[in-house]
Backbone as CSV, one residue per row, in Angstrom:
resi,resn,N_x,N_y,N_z,CA_x,CA_y,CA_z,C_x,C_y,C_z
1,MET,-68.035,84.196,178.725,-66.654,84.337,178.425,-65.815,83.353,179.299
2,ARG,-66.128,83.429,180.580,-65.437,82.381,181.501,-65.739,80.925,181.172
3,ARG,-66.966,80.659,180.833,-67.326,79.281,180.381,-66.550,78.844,179.183
4,SER,-66.485,79.794,178.228,-65.537,79.414,177.034,-64.222,79.171,177.220
5,LEU,-63.663,79.967,178.144,-62.183,79.770,178.561,-62.043,78.472,179.234
6,PHE,-62.996,78.152,180.152,-62.949,76.864,180.932,-62.993,75.656,179.927
7,LEU,-63.888,75.780,178.925,-63.883,74.651,177.886,-62.659,74.549,177.096
8,VAL,-62.032,75.635,176.778,-60.787,75.652,176.112,-59.641,75.000,176.842
9,VAL,-59.567,75.361,178.200,-58.600,74.753,179.064,-58.880,73.207,179.244
10,LEU,-60.164,72.858,179.382,-60.487,71.518,179.557,-60.063,70.663,178.323
11,ILE,-60.309,71.107,177.197,-59.915,70.459,176.049,-58.460,70.346,175.848
12,ALA,-57.696,71.423,176.178,-56.317,71.376,176.129,-55.761,70.346,177.096
13,VAL,-56.293,70.238,178.268,-55.770,69.307,179.311,-56.099,67.800,178.792
14,TYR,-57.191,67.677,178.170,-57.648,66.349,177.707,-56.597,65.847,176.637
15,VAL,-56.266,66.877,175.613,-55.326,66.584,174.609,-54.020,66.125,175.253
16,ALA,-53.512,66.878,176.214,-52.227,66.700,176.823,-52.273,65.246,177.422
17,VAL,-53.327,65.026,178.183,-53.303,63.682,178.892,-53.342,62.533,177.884
18,THR,-54.102,62.752,176.836,-54.121,61.676,175.751,-52.858,61.389,175.072
19,ILE,-52.127,62.478,174.798,-50.805,62.408,174.185,-49.841,61.682,175.105
20,ILE,-49.805,62.119,176.414,-48.954,61.613,177.315,-49.233,60.076,177.601
21,HIS,-50.483,59.729,177.681,-50.814,58.388,177.857,-50.463,57.442,176.681
22,ASP,-50.730,57.974,175.463,-50.312,57.141,174.297,-48.872,56.916,174.184
23,ALA,-48.125,58.023,174.445,-46.628,57.911,174.376,-46.037,56.969,175.494
24,GLY,-46.657,57.054,176.719,-46.227,56.241,177.862,-46.553,54.677,177.676
25,SER,-47.504,54.427,176.862,-47.953,52.978,176.730,-47.050,52.242,175.716
26,ALA,-46.274,52.935,174.957,-45.433,52.364,173.998,-43.934,52.002,174.588
27,GLU,-43.645,50.696,174.532,-42.435,50.173,175.252,-41.226,50.064,174.113
28,GLU,-40.136,50.393,174.640,-38.830,50.155,173.756,-38.308,48.826,174.164
29,ILE,-38.247,47.865,173.180,-37.831,46.531,173.315,-36.732,46.005,172.430
30,ARG,-35.822,45.323,172.940,-34.759,44.731,172.091,-34.531,43.294,172.475
31,VAL,-34.310,42.481,171.415,-34.243,41.046,171.624,-33.020,40.597,170.738
32,TRP,-32.205,39.534,171.310,-31.096,39.014,170.480,-31.360,37.492,170.347
33,GLY,-31.094,37.042,169.180,-31.491,35.648,168.772,-30.471,34.681,169.266
34,GLY,-30.980,33.360,169.413,-30.062,32.278,169.821,-29.591,32.305,171.212
35,LYS,-30.254,33.144,172.040,-29.757,33.241,173.513,-30.920,33.125,174.442
36,LEU,-30.651,32.612,175.627,-31.579,32.559,176.695,-31.342,33.767,177.604
37,GLU,-30.161,34.030,177.822,-29.764,35.187,178.815,-29.879,36.551,178.128
38,ASP,-29.996,37.553,178.966,-30.042,38.960,178.475,-28.651,39.414,178.263
39,PHE,-28.547,40.513,177.488,-27.279,41.036,177.163,-27.283,42.529,177.226
40,LYS,-26.310,43.054,178.047,-26.144,44.544,178.148,-25.055,45.010,177.160
41,ASP,-25.475,45.835,176.194,-24.428,46.185,175.227,-23.513,47.350,175.795
42,SER,-22.712,47.861,174.927,-21.625,48.839,175.333,-22.308,50.139,175.710
43,ASP,-23.539,50.448,175.210,-24.285,51.693,175.534,-25.283,51.521,176.716
44,GLY,-25.257,50.279,177.312,-26.019,50.016,178.478,-27.448,49.601,178.124
45,ARG,-27.712,49.190,176.906,-29.055,48.903,176.476,-29.225,47.327,176.638
46,ILE,-30.328,46.982,177.151,-30.627,45.537,177.517,-31.195,44.897,176.252
47,TRP,-30.702,43.675,175.833,-31.349,42.885,174.745,-31.675,41.509,175.362
48,HIS,-32.980,41.282,175.363,-33.609,40.144,175.962,-33.263,38.941,175.145
49,GLY,-33.080,37.632,175.753,-32.814,36.467,175.099,-33.962,35.952,174.221
50,GLY,-33.701,35.797,172.952,-34.772,35.436,172.027,-35.287,34.063,172.108
51,GLN,-34.529,33.144,172.883,-35.040,31.821,173.081,-35.953,31.579,174.175
52,ASN,-36.383,32.699,174.804,-37.329,32.558,175.846,-38.791,32.657,175.342
53,GLU,-39.709,32.141,176.160,-41.116,32.127,175.852,-41.893,32.731,176.976
54,LYS,-43.008,33.571,176.660,-43.920,34.019,177.680,-43.186,34.823,178.806
55,GLU,-42.317,35.771,178.461,-41.702,36.644,179.343,-42.539,37.969,179.384
56,LYS,-42.234,38.868,180.302,-43.017,40.030,180.431,-42.917,40.861,179.183
57,TRP,-41.744,40.814,178.565,-41.532,41.577,177.296,-42.110,40.863,176.005
58,GLY,-42.368,39.673,176.164,-42.803,38.821,175.049,-42.016,37.594,174.888
59,GLY,-41.840,36.986,173.693,-41.027,35.859,173.484,-41.494,35.091,172.229
60,TRP,-40.864,33.955,171.953,-41.198,33.201,170.840,-42.573,32.551,171.030
61,ILE,-43.282,32.148,169.964,-44.611,31.600,170.035,-44.652,30.404,169.086
62,ASP,-45.572,29.555,169.303,-45.874,28.281,168.518,-44.814,27.246,168.439
63,LEU,-43.635,27.554,168.168,-42.455,26.674,167.997,-41.246,27.299,168.383
64,GLN,-40.536,26.640,169.388,-39.176,27.198,169.822,-38.123,27.220,168.685
65,PRO,-37.551,28.308,168.476,-36.638,28.453,167.285,-35.442,27.645,167.663
66,ARG,-34.747,27.175,166.563,-33.400,26.507,166.699,-32.371,27.596,166.899
67,ILE,-31.141,27.019,167.200,-30.023,28.043,167.430,-28.909,27.647,166.539
68,ALA,-28.200,28.690,165.988,-26.973,28.583,165.300,-26.038,29.716,165.634
69,GLU,-24.727,29.407,165.498,-23.663,30.444,165.886,-22.963,31.025,164.653
70,VAL,-22.683,32.194,164.643,-21.854,32.887,163.648,-20.437,33.019,164.334
71,ARG,-19.520,32.157,163.817,-18.313,32.063,164.599,-17.307,33.209,164.318
72,ASN,-17.465,33.726,163.099,-16.560,34.910,162.762,-17.320,35.919,162.017
73,LEU,-16.835,37.192,161.999,-17.359,38.320,161.231,-16.184,38.846,160.467
74,THR,-16.526,39.079,159.144,-15.515,39.745,158.360,-15.266,41.203,158.872
75,LYS,-14.127,41.758,158.428,-13.648,43.080,158.819,-14.795,44.128,158.418
76,ASP,-15.268,43.979,157.239,-16.336,44.863,156.770,-17.542,44.778,157.648
77,ALA,-17.921,43.486,158.080,-19.114,43.327,158.946,-18.901,44.022,160.302
78,GLN,-17.567,43.918,160.805,-17.284,44.541,162.052,-17.390,46.086,162.025
79,LYS,-16.925,46.589,160.896,-17.055,47.923,160.609,-18.453,48.504,160.476
80,LEU,-19.249,47.728,159.820,-20.694,48.100,159.623,-21.339,48.083,160.949
81,ALA,-21.187,47.099,161.789,-21.881,47.065,163.009,-21.433,48.284,163.913
82,LYS,-20.219,48.621,164.013,-19.729,49.728,164.632,-20.198,51.109,164.171
83,LYS,-20.306,51.226,162.872,-20.862,52.399,162.196,-22.336,52.586,162.590
84,GLU,-23.069,51.541,162.635,-24.507,51.493,162.926,-24.880,51.571,164.458
85,GLY,-23.839,51.460,165.133,-23.939,51.628,166.645,-24.423,50.326,167.404
86,TYR,-24.044,49.208,166.897,-24.358,47.883,167.450,-23.140,47.081,167.808
87,ASP,-23.112,46.388,168.938,-22.040,45.612,169.341,-21.991,44.372,168.500
88,GLU,-20.824,43.769,168.192,-20.601,42.688,167.387,-21.319,41.529,167.863
89,GLU,-21.395,41.255,169.218,-21.941,40.182,169.863,-23.359,39.890,169.355
90,LEU,-24.117,40.960,168.999,-25.454,40.780,168.552,-25.578,39.935,167.305
91,PHE,-24.502,39.778,166.569,-24.599,39.092,165.301,-23.938,37.648,165.447
92,TYR,-23.563,37.261,166.666,-22.868,36.045,166.788,-23.810,34.756,166.888
93,ALA,-25.070,34.988,166.960,-26.040,33.887,167.105,-27.322,34.248,166.366
94,VAL,-28.052,33.244,166.059,-29.390,33.357,165.392,-30.409,32.424,165.983
95,SER,-31.698,32.926,165.895,-32.873,32.005,166.107,-33.335,31.720,164.721
96,TRP,-33.614,30.403,164.503,-34.046,29.983,163.024,-34.955,28.869,163.151
97,ALA,-35.615,28.677,162.061,-36.505,27.530,161.852,-36.254,26.743,160.596
98,LYS,-36.378,25.447,160.669,-36.129,24.603,159.404,-37.469,24.589,158.560
99,PHE,-37.370,25.054,157.363,-38.417,25.184,156.442,-39.136,23.852,156.312
100,PRO,-40.447,23.819,156.345,-41.463,24.983,156.209,-41.759,25.574,157.499
101,ASP,-41.196,25.277,158.649,-41.477,25.894,159.887,-41.093,27.409,159.744
102,VAL,-41.651,28.262,160.663,-41.320,29.651,160.603,-40.862,30.142,162.031
103,VAL,-40.187,31.213,162.116,-39.867,31.788,163.416,-40.896,32.886,163.634
104,LYS,-41.579,32.738,164.835,-42.530,33.728,165.301,-42.282,34.176,166.677
105,VAL,-42.239,35.557,166.793,-41.960,36.216,167.918,-42.936,37.376,168.263
106,ASP,-43.476,37.379,169.503,-44.420,38.512,169.931,-43.640,39.442,170.862
107,LEU,-43.816,40.735,170.729,-43.210,41.698,171.615,-44.271,42.534,172.174
108,ASN,-44.345,42.602,173.484,-45.349,43.379,174.271,-45.062,44.847,174.252
109,THR,-45.235,45.490,173.085,-44.765,46.871,172.921,-45.829,47.839,173.506
110,GLY,-47.002,47.501,173.692,-48.127,48.457,173.931,-48.509,49.020,172.644
111,LYS,-49.624,49.761,172.651,-50.138,50.461,171.496,-49.208,51.690,171.071
112,GLY,-49.196,51.901,169.754,-48.415,53.060,169.333,-47.815,52.706,167.939
113,THR,-46.943,53.679,167.433,-46.323,53.590,166.240,-44.791,53.442,166.515
114,PHE,-44.173,52.585,165.808,-42.783,52.204,166.110,-41.920,52.157,164.926
115,ASN,-40.654,52.272,165.208,-39.627,52.033,164.115,-38.809,50.813,164.490
116,VAL,-38.671,49.918,163.617,-38.145,48.614,163.888,-36.810,48.437,163.094
117,THR,-35.863,47.821,163.689,-34.589,47.425,163.047,-34.371,45.882,163.188
118,TYR,-34.121,45.263,161.966,-33.962,43.883,162.012,-32.420,43.649,161.690
119,LEU,-31.744,42.815,162.526,-30.281,42.607,162.403,-30.000,41.052,162.131
120,VAL,-29.150,40.817,161.260,-28.819,39.390,161.003,-27.410,39.148,160.538
121,GLY,-26.811,38.012,161.146,-25.504,37.555,160.675,-25.618,36.224,160.030
122,GLU,-25.003,36.097,158.902,-25.130,34.767,158.171,-23.978,33.855,158.689
123,HIS,-24.450,32.680,159.095,-23.474,31.630,159.677,-23.132,30.633,158.774
124,TRP,-23.866,30.487,157.636,-23.501,29.294,156.792,-23.801,29.452,155.254
125,SER,-24.983,30.007,154.927,-25.453,29.944,153.538,-25.292,31.228,152.886
126,PRO,-24.040,31.388,152.150,-23.760,32.657,151.587,-24.664,33.032,150.402
127,ASN,-25.392,34.107,150.615,-26.287,34.701,149.616,-27.355,33.718,149.016
128,ASN,-27.721,32.703,149.899,-28.460,31.610,149.274,-29.673,31.280,150.258
129,ARG,-29.939,32.191,151.162,-30.937,31.947,152.133,-32.111,32.968,151.887
130,GLY,-33.290,32.567,151.515,-34.318,33.505,151.190,-35.698,33.230,152.024
131,PHE,-36.217,34.395,152.485,-37.425,34.341,153.221,-38.032,35.740,153.260
132,ASP,-39.355,35.745,153.848,-40.030,37.026,153.965,-39.982,37.428,155.464
133,ILE,-39.848,38.753,155.495,-39.916,39.407,156.929,-41.251,39.993,157.105
134,ILE,-42.061,39.604,158.044,-43.391,39.941,158.292,-43.497,40.652,159.594
135,ILE,-44.127,41.756,159.663,-44.331,42.503,160.929,-45.909,42.904,160.969
136,GLU,-46.594,42.503,161.994,-47.993,42.799,162.196,-48.753,42.331,160.905
137,GLU,-48.485,41.079,160.515,-49.112,40.518,159.406,-48.942,41.186,158.050
138,GLU,-47.987,42.070,157.925,-47.651,42.762,156.723,-46.234,42.336,156.286
139,ILE,-46.047,41.925,155.042,-44.668,41.503,154.515,-43.892,42.875,154.270
140,VAL,-43.063,43.170,155.150,-42.269,44.466,155.091,-41.055,44.366,154.269
141,GLU,-40.617,43.052,154.089,-39.447,42.748,153.309,-39.695,41.421,152.479
142,PRO,-40.354,41.526,151.288,-40.604,40.297,150.525,-39.332,39.764,149.932
143,LEU,-39.202,38.362,149.782,-38.121,37.710,149.095,-36.772,38.318,149.597
144,TYR,-36.536,38.398,150.920,-35.320,38.774,151.451,-34.209,37.716,151.315
145,VAL,-33.100,38.172,151.016,-31.879,37.167,150.818,-30.749,37.631,151.789
146,THR,-30.341,36.821,152.722,-29.248,37.217,153.678,-27.942,37.311,152.848
147,PRO,-27.020,37.981,153.516,-25.700,38.303,152.977,-24.793,37.081,152.915
148,GLY,-23.530,37.304,152.562,-22.543,36.256,152.489,-22.161,35.734,153.878
149,LYS,-21.497,34.586,153.853,-21.076,33.922,155.222,-20.282,34.883,155.893
150,ASP,-20.465,35.022,157.254,-19.805,35.842,158.196,-20.012,37.287,157.894
151,GLU,-20.993,37.740,157.088,-21.330,39.028,156.844,-22.619,39.378,157.578
152,ILE,-22.957,40.616,157.699,-24.212,41.082,158.414,-25.051,41.916,157.644
153,ASP,-26.188,42.066,157.999,-27.233,43.097,157.271,-28.062,43.710,158.383
154,ILE,-28.435,44.958,158.094,-29.391,45.762,158.975,-30.339,46.336,158.125
155,LYS,-31.687,46.121,158.456,-32.756,46.538,157.640,-33.602,47.356,158.718
156,ARG,-34.284,48.452,158.220,-35.045,49.385,159.096,-36.361,49.544,158.408
157,TYR,-37.469,49.516,159.331,-38.844,49.687,158.884,-39.524,50.688,159.821
158,GLU,-39.918,51.791,159.248,-40.495,52.830,160.058,-42.052,52.813,159.965
159,GLY,-42.578,53.405,161.031,-44.048,53.765,161.056,-44.875,52.389,161.179
160,ILE,-44.355,51.411,162.018,-45.150,50.188,162.149,-46.219,50.430,163.315
161,GLU,-47.484,50.369,162.962,-48.624,50.663,163.925,-48.947,49.270,164.592
162,VAL,-49.147,49.514,165.996,-49.540,48.417,166.771,-50.897,48.815,167.507
163,LYS,-51.949,48.201,167.303,-53.368,48.657,167.896,-53.704,47.740,169.077
164,ASP,-53.076,46.493,169.216,-53.482,45.581,170.173,-52.479,45.310,171.287
165,LYS,-51.453,46.167,171.362,-50.419,46.043,172.367,-49.389,45.060,172.150
166,VAL,-49.458,44.222,171.086,-48.439,43.238,170.917,-48.069,43.289,169.449
167,MET,-46.726,43.539,169.262,-46.132,43.462,167.890,-45.691,42.105,167.488
168,SER,-46.278,41.570,166.352,-45.987,40.245,165.987,-44.968,40.262,164.826
169,PHE,-43.980,39.263,164.952,-43.021,39.077,163.882,-43.138,37.691,163.389
170,GLU,-42.894,37.532,161.986,-42.872,36.124,161.502,-41.660,36.236,160.403
171,PHE,-40.867,35.184,160.519,-39.834,34.992,159.439,-40.142,33.694,158.774
172,ALA,-40.453,33.780,157.508,-40.954,32.569,156.845,-40.239,32.343,155.456
173,GLY,-39.643,31.161,155.318,-39.056,30.782,154.096,-39.947,31.025,152.938
174,ASN,-39.353,31.459,151.776,-40.331,31.623,150.573,-39.446,31.107,149.333
175,ASN,-40.041,30.005,148.678,-39.257,29.396,147.705,-39.296,30.304,146.322
176,LYS,-40.143,31.438,146.367,-40.049,32.290,145.244,-38.794,33.135,145.134
177,THR,-38.010,33.070,146.163,-36.660,33.774,146.256,-35.788,32.980,145.194
178,GLY,-36.136,31.781,144.978,-35.238,30.906,144.050,-33.923,30.463,144.735
179,LYS,-33.925,30.613,146.053,-32.788,30.196,146.848,-32.954,28.762,147.400
180,GLY,-31.699,28.172,147.689,-31.650,26.728,148.028,-31.933,26.628,149.567
181,ASP,-31.682,27.673,150.330,-31.934,27.588,151.804,-33.018,28.516,152.170
182,LEU,-34.094,27.846,152.636,-35.345,28.753,153.072,-35.575,28.780,154.604
183,ASN,-34.469,28.442,155.304,-34.588,28.496,156.764,-34.445,29.900,157.311
184,ALA,-35.543,30.411,157.641,-35.642,31.850,158.091,-34.986,32.129,159.506
185,MET,-34.496,33.270,159.697,-33.875,33.542,161.055,-33.675,35.006,161.338
186,PHE,-33.266,35.289,162.514,-32.867,36.721,162.946,-31.726,36.599,163.952
187,SER,-30.953,37.687,164.043,-29.951,37.863,164.991,-30.382,38.789,166.086
188,ALA,-31.094,39.772,165.829,-31.564,40.765,166.783,-32.775,41.583,166.225
189,ILE,-33.601,42.020,167.126,-34.648,42.851,166.700,-34.703,44.101,167.696
190,GLU,-34.777,45.293,167.135,-34.930,46.442,167.969,-36.159,47.327,167.657
191,VAL,-36.893,47.491,168.610,-38.219,48.256,168.435,-38.175,49.527,169.266
192,ILE,-38.339,50.645,168.680,-38.347,51.928,169.267,-39.582,52.763,168.958
193,PRO,-40.365,53.251,170.003,-41.495,54.141,169.755,-41.133,55.173,168.965
194,ALA,-41.975,55.535,168.032,-41.832,56.657,167.033,-42.953,57.725,167.413
195,LEU,-42.495,58.972,167.770,-43.406,60.079,167.996,-43.288,60.937,166.763
196,ALA,-44.246,60.987,165.955,-44.198,61.822,164.764,-44.202,63.320,165.061
197,VAL,-44.753,63.740,166.156,-44.862,65.063,166.700,-44.475,65.169,168.205
198,ASP,-43.613,66.073,168.556,-43.339,66.315,169.972,-44.579,66.726,170.645
199,PRO,-45.006,65.885,171.716,-46.257,66.172,172.430,-46.322,67.631,172.922
200,LYS,-45.305,68.236,173.393,-45.364,69.604,173.829,-45.620,70.507,172.648
201,GLN,-45.072,70.267,171.535,-45.314,71.049,170.370,-46.729,70.945,169.820
202,LYS,-47.273,69.664,169.890,-48.534,69.403,169.588,-49.624,70.099,170.441
203,LEU,-49.318,70.030,171.677,-50.200,70.728,172.750,-50.203,72.279,172.414
204,ALA,-49.006,72.849,172.229,-48.917,74.274,171.918,-49.702,74.624,170.563
205,THR,-49.576,73.768,169.681,-50.446,74.042,168.443,-51.849,73.911,168.709
206,THR,-52.265,72.983,169.531,-53.656,72.745,169.799,-54.144,73.987,170.532
207,TRP,-53.489,74.420,171.578,-53.813,75.666,172.352,-53.909,76.744,171.477
208,GLY,-52.927,77.027,170.598,-53.008,78.100,169.642,-54.225,78.162,168.772
209,ALA,-54.562,76.978,168.282,-55.708,76.818,167.432,-57.021,77.191,168.187
210,LEU,-56.978,76.688,169.470,-58.338,77.025,170.243,-58.428,78.467,170.563
211,LYS,-57.270,79.060,170.889,-57.278,80.551,171.210,-57.693,81.285,169.949
212,GLY,-57.269,80.819,168.787,-57.562,81.490,167.582,-59.177,81.407,167.337
213,GLU,-59.693,80.212,167.567,-61.098,80.114,167.425,-61.924,80.912,168.363
214,ARG,-61.371,81.030,169.617,-62.110,81.719,170.684,-62.089,83.087,170.355
215,ASN,-61.035,83.714,169.703,-60.932,85.182,169.350,-61.857,85.400,168.109
């Protein structure tokens, strides 16, 4: 009886440690395009400069992106940014690549499952810029077309799994969009760990199941 109880406790502790370790290894990372310096937003969140390479958090790879500025935002764009909880400053610059070059960014997220938000402000090519958004070698947004000049767009992708501790991004122009501008870009990227189940709840469920089996 005591041996069975000991095994139950041992298994429960193992499950708890595994859950905590997996959750702890996943990093929350934010990057803003077209900038070298970090930016602290109005909520105190830090956005790393996307024009950096080989930083602790990650950086661009293969080819340094070019820079462009979004000089103005429409009133609707300003309202959308505020509604979604993002500072306007995040949309005022982009990291981009001249087609057929692509923008590549690696983020050192650690292993885990994540929710990703892609933010972009259009600085020049109104509804005429087409490319694919690729995360972890999967096209999550095929044939994407950016909004009008001085407008913004926010796209969300949930349940992105990372197995090798590095989340890879690629923004690649695609002529199948039928658009005249294939220069891919981003204004900001936000990556947040996604816990499908509360670890405490999962542990309680596991413990309950083990008790049931023991009884």
